[in-house]
N, C-alpha and C positions, 0 to 999 in steps of 0.2 A: 846099176844106179850111179849117177854122176856124183862126184864128191861135192859136198856142200862146203862153201868157203865163206868165212866172215872176214871181209877186208876192212880193217880198222885204220883210219888215217889220222886219228887223234885219240889220245887215251883219257883225257880228263877235261871235259866230259868225252865220253865215247862218241866218235863220229864215224859213221859208216861211209866207206868210199863210194863215190858216185861218178858222174860224168862218163868217161870211157872205161872205168875199172870193171863194172859188171860185165860189159861186153867182152873185155879181154879174158875174164875168167870163163865166160861161156864159150868163147872160141878155143880156149885151152881144154875144154871138156868138162868144166865144173859148172856149178850154179851158185849164185850169190843171193840166197833167199831174203836177206835183209834189204836188198835194193835190186830187184830184178831188172835186167838190162833190156834185152830185145835189140832190134836193129838200130834203134835211135839212141842207144846208150841208157844209162840208168838215172838220169836226172842229177840234181845237185847232191852233194854230200849233206848229211844231216845227223843231228845228235840222236842217240838211242839210249835207253836205260840199260844197264848191264843185264837185266832180266830178259831183254829182247834177244841178246846174243845167246844166252843160255837156252831160251826157248827155240831158237833157230837150229840148235843141235848141230853146229858145224863139225865137219870132219877135220877141218884145217882152219886155223886163225892166222891171218897175215897182219902183222902190225907194221905199218909203214908211215910213221908220222912225218909230215912235210917239214923240212927245214932242220931236222935233228941229225946229229952225227950218229954213227953206229953205236958208239959208247953210250950216248944219251938215250938212244932207242932201247938198248939193253936194259938200262936202268928203268925206263918206263915199262918195259915188258915184265921185269921183276916185280915192280910195284903193282902192275895190273894183275899178275898171277895171284897176288895176295888177297885181292878183293873177291 
């Protein structure tokens, strides 16, 4: 079974990574069930409720908010883990 990856590019509201991100995950051997890629990529990023991430049952969650420093991202990850 390929690992299921939830790629989150913004934490409030939760935005699922799109564009080339799902395709990169698939080429690395995983799957991005919240935004399936395919050969043409995964479409645009879009907001999802936290329940959608839980229901996707990811093996790995990648939080990569655009424009934030590593310290800011750590704070966002801590806050997200509390929800």
